[in-house]
N, C-alpha and C positions, 0 to 999 in steps of 0.2 A: 401753279401745280409742283413746282418744286420745294415748298412748305411743307407738301404733304410727305413726298419722298426723303426726303433728310429726317420729319419724324421718326418715319418706322426705322432708318435705317438707325439711328438713335436707340430706340426700344431693341433691337437683334440685338447690338453685343448686351447689353442688360440682361435679358433674357436669357441669353448664351451664356453668359457668366454663372446666372442664377443656377442653371442646369447643369453646369459641368459642377460650380459647388455642390448643389445637392448629389448628385455623383460620385463625386470624390468621398462624400459624407457616409453612404449607403457603403460605398466598398470597404471606407474604414471599419465600418462598424461590421460590414460582413468579416473583417480581418480579426479583429479584436476579439469576435465571437470565435472564429475557428481557432483560434491562438489559445484559449482560454479552453476551450472544449478539448482538444491538444494534453495542454498539461492537465485536467481531470482526467483523460483517459489514462497519462502516464502513472498519476498517483493512484487509479485502480486496479492497475496492473500491477504495481508494486503492492498494495494492498492484496491480493489475489496472490500474489506468489509468496507472502510470508502466509496468508491462511492456509495455504497448501503444503507448505514447510511445518508448519506446526501440527495440520492433517498426519503429516505423513511419522513424524515424531509422538503422535497420542496412538496412531495405529501401529508404530513397533511395541510401546508400550502395553497396548492390548495384547499384542501376540507373545509378548513373554510372559506378561499375567496370568493368559489361557494358559502356556505351557505349563506355567505353577501350578495352576489348578486341576489339568490333567494327569502332573506327575504325583505317585503316590506319596512320594516322601515330603510333605511340606513344611518338616521341621529346620531343613536348612534355610527355606526363604522367610520363615518368622523370623530366625535367628538373624539374618542380614538385617531384616527390617525394625527388630528391635536395637541392633547395636547402631542401625541410622540414627536413631531418636536416644542415643546413649543410657538406653539400658544394658542388664550384664546379668548374670548368672551373681549370685549369693556368693561372699568372700571371693568373687574374681578380682584381682587384680588388674587392670587393662593397663598397657604401655602402650603411648602412641610414637610415631617417628617424626620427629622435627627436625630431619637434616634437610638441610636446604636443595633445590634444586631438581629434586627428583618426584 
């Protein structure tokens, strides 16, 4: 009978070692998954902030353009846009301020 008891005692440490190793692997995989998901969440939050900022800028631009359309005098707006693209009146001389620092 002593041989049977000694055999079961020898198998228990192997089973418990395998069980502990399995639990450690499962906990490790859960930890890695949680960390990677947290990184994804952080990236998505940054993307969201950038998109919200772009949306706000676009809304400001839309408000400006709506005010221009509602204004009866559109010639000032058209002149500003033409000057941005390098256009001017015929025989007009354009001088650019090239002083540094301002």
